[in-house]
N, C-alpha and C positions, 0 to 999 in steps of 0.2 A: 503578309502580316509582319509588322516590325516588332521584333523581340528585344530591341534595345531598352535597357532600363532607364526610367526617368531619374531625375535627381533625388526625388523622395525615396524611390525604391533602392537606389544605390546607397543612400544614407542609412536606411533601415538595415540593409545587408552588412555594411561596414561596421555599424554600431553593434549589431547582434553578434557578428563574427568576433569582434574584439572582446566583448563582454563574456561571451560563452567560452571562447578559447582560453581566456585568462582564468576563468573559474573552473571549468570542467577538466581538471587535471586527473591523471590516473588515480591519485590518492583520494580526491574529492568524489570521484565516481564510485570508487570502491566503498568509501564511507557511506554514501547514500544507499548503496545496495545492501549494506549490512545494518542499516539503521532500523528503527522501529516504524519509520514511514518511508519505505522504499519507493523510489519514484517521485518523491516530493522533497527536494532540497529547498528548504524555506529561506536560507540565506541567498541562494541564487534567485529565488522568486522575488525577494525584496529588491535585489539589484535590477532585475528586469522591470519591476514597477517603478523604481526611481528613475530609470532611463526612459520611461514612457512607453516601453515596448509592449507591455500588457494591454495598453489602450490603443494599439495601432489602428484598429478599425472603429474605435469608439469616437463619435463626433466630439469636436472641441468643446461644445457647450456642456458635455458630460465629463470633461477632464481627459479626453483622449487626444490622439494625433489627427483624427479626422481623415485617415487614409482608407484603403479598401482591401478587397480580397487579394489583389495582386501583391500588395505589400505584406499581407498576412502569409501568403504562400512563400514569399522570400524568407520571412521570419521562421516559419516552420521548417523550411529546408535547412536553414542554419542550425536550428535546434536539433534536428536529426543528425546533421553532420557532426555535432559536438556530443551526441548521445546525452543531451541535457536531461537530467532527472527532475523535470517539472511538468505539471499538468497543462502544458501550453496548448495542446491539440483541443482538449475539452473546453478550455476557456475561449480559445479563438473561434471555434465553431459556434459556441453559445452566444458570444458577443455578436457575431455576424448574423445569427438567427434573429436576435433582438433588434439589431440595427435595421435589418431588411424587413422585419415583419412585426416587431413589437409595437404595442400602443405607446403613446406619449407617456402615460403613467408608468408602464413597465420599464421603459427606457430610463426615465428619471430615477426610478427606484433601484435599478440593477446596474446600469452601465457605469456609474461612477465607482462602484465597488469593484467591478471587473477591471477597470482601468488602474486603480491604485493597489490592486492585489489583495484587498481585504475580503473579497467575496469570490467564491468558486462555484460556477454553474457548469454542470456536466450534461451532455446529451445522452438520453437513454432511449436508443432507437432500435436495438437489436433484441430479438426474442429467440428462445430455443426452437430451432427448426422453423422459424417464422419467416414471413415475407414483410419487409419493412414498409412497403407501400400499402399493405393490408394487414395491419398489426392485429394479433389476437387479443391484446389488451383492449378492454372496452371502456367506453366513457358514456355515462348517461347524459341526457339533455342538460342536466344541472352541473355537469363536469365532475362527476364522481367516478374515479378510475379504479379498475380491478384488473390485475394481470401480473405477469412476471417479465422482467427485463434482464438480459444477461450481457456480459462483456461491456459493462458500463465503464468507460474510461475515467479514472480518477474518482469513481463513484463513492469510494470510502471516505474521501475528503470533502465531497461537495456539500455546499450549503443549500443549493437549489438544483432541481433536475428539470430538464426539458424532455418530456415523455410523449412518445407517439402513441396514439390510441384510436380505435375505430368508434366513432360516435354515431348517433342516428343520422347525422348529416354527412357521414363519410370519414375518412382518415383526417385526423387533426393533431395538432401539437399543443401540449399543456405544460404550464409551469407548476411544479410541485415542490413543496417544502421537503427537503431531504429528511428532516427529523420526523416526518409523518410516515415514512416507509420503513420496511425492514431491509437491512443491508447485510450481506454476507460476503466475506472475501472470496475471490475467485482466482485461483492460481493461474499464471500465464507462463509461456515459454521464456519470457524475458525476466522472470523473477519479480516483476512489478505487478502486484495484484490489481485486478479490476474488481467489479462488484456485481453480484446478483441482487436485483432489487425486486422486492415483492410489494405490490400495491394491493391493499385489501380495503376497498371502500374509501380511498383517499381523495380529498378534494383537490381539484386542479383548476388552474386559471387558463382559459383559452388564449393562445397566441396566434395572431394572424387569422387566415381564412382557409378555404379549401385547397389553395395552391401552396400553402406554406410548407407542409411536410415534404412534398416532392422537391421543393427548392432547397430545403435544409439538408436533405439526403444528398443532393447533388453537390452542395457546398462541402459537406463533410467528406464525401468520396474524393473530390478534387483535393481536399486538404490532406487526405491520406496519401495521394499521389505525390504531393510536395514532400511529405515525410520520406517516402520511398526514394525520391530523387536524392535528398540529402544523405540518406543511408547508403545508397549505391555509390554515389560520388565519393563519399568518405572512404568506403571500403576499397574502391579502385585506386584512389590516391595513396592509401596506405600500402597497397600491393605494389604500386609503381615504385615507391621508395624502397620497399623491401627487396624487390627483384633486382634493383640496381646495386644493392650492397651484398646480397647473398651470393656467394661464389660456389661454383662446381667446376671441377677440372681446370681450375685456374682462371675462370672467367665469370663475370656476373651472369646469373641465369637469365637476366633480361636480354642478353645477346642471343639466346637460343631461339630458333624460329618458332617452335611450338609454344613457348612462353609468350613470345610477342604476339602470336596469333590469338591466343586466348585473351590477352590484355586488350588487343584491338577490338575483338568482338564485344568485350565488356564496355569499352568506350562507346561503341555504336549503340549498345543497349541503353547506356546511361543517357546519351544524347537523345535517343528516341523518347525515353521517359520525360526528359526535360521539355521537349518540343510539344508533345501531346498534352502534357500537364498544363503548360502555359496557354495553349490554345483553349482548353476547357475552362481554365481559370479566367482568361480574358473574356470569354463569352458570358460567363456567369457574372463577372464584374460589371459588364455592360447590360445586364438583364436581358440577354438574348437567348433564344432556345439553344440548349447545350446538352440535351440528354444523350445524343449519340456520341458527341465528343467526350463527355465524361466517361461513358462506357469504354470508348477506345483508350482513353488515358489510363483507366483502371486496369484494363487488360494488359497494356504494355508495361505499366508499373509493376503489376503483380508478377507477370511472367518474366519480364526482363530483369526485374530486381532479383528474382531467385537465381537466374543464370549468372548475374554479376557476383553475388556473394558466394555462390558455389565455386565459381572460377577463382575468386580471390582466396578462398579457403584452400583450394587445391594447390595454387601457386605458392602458398605459404608453407605447405607441407605440415609437419607436426605443430609448428607455431600457430597454425590456423585454428586449432582446437584448444589452445591453452587459455585458461581464464586469467592468466597473468598478462596476456597480450590483448590489446583493445579490439582486434578483429571480431572476437566472439560476440561482442555487443551488437555489431552491425549485422552479423549473420542471424542472430536471434530476432532482432528488431525487424529485419526484412521478412522473416517468416510470419511474424505476427501482423505486420502491416499488409502483407499479401492477402490475408484472409479477412481483414477488417472490412466490413460492409461488402463482402463477397469477393471471391478470388477471380482469377482470369477466366475460367470456364463460365462462371456465372455472368461475367461481363459480356462474353461472347454470345451467350444465350439471349441476354437482354438486347444486345445490339441486333442480333438476327431477328428477334421479334419486332423491333422497331422498323427494320428494313422491310420485313414481310408485310407490315401493315401500311406501308407507304403506297399511295395510289400509283399505278403505272402511268 
């Protein structure tokens, strides 16, 4: 498999890197964290919209760039590397869900707003102690939804929600007006609140068919792996720079064998996250079966990502836990992404089940 980036992917990476690096300064990140809308820097959101990056996966006829999941993964990686305080994950997953499964009317109504930043749609796929492929939230034959969703990313700011529910015909995905549900802030380890969403007889609009929910969950999971890649890579690069300048006994600590070994292990973990994520994303982009590859990617991203940020924190010593130093953002983000849509153990269980069910 050729992992060389195309010209379009390189352009997205370079543009996103330049824009995010210029904006996401320590002062800007701290101001966002202390604002009344933590996690949503609207000035940066406008810049991303003006650059066309919010419409990366949106077809050109709806105001987007007409690219796909691979380019979205590149964008999410760069956003995580910059610790960008914007609801890019929610918007990207929602846009991809509508592009891949939405009706012509749904695409015409929603995709232009997603591309220009005037509309925010968030996926509501997780339930308390629930199983995403068999949601406890129910939907009647007429599309009336009842249930509770938790850990809804950017749910407090969303205009529309993509809600998973079990209908008489099986698990389905529905589009719901956010103003029709009850939303409460849900504190997270990253200090950026998510939302608990309560649906009490809310009308929803069906999106796609019986295969839609499984595909959207795989796309969302692969997108989380892209976030974990950016987070791990940024933490490792920060640590490489720090260990080259921090001295002990008259030498940079990077010269010490134990430090070099832990940094090398972290590099191997980060490379594994990158390769497994790209394999899963490529298969999904080509509409090929990818369930096993997504589970493998999520396992390595969750497990390896934790090893990377822990090693980076250790090699930084006391600086690794200081909120005045940027490493803490990557440490906290990695923990949250690790558990988003299931941690490493859950991915292994899912993978084992799929292997056991394969005919010999």
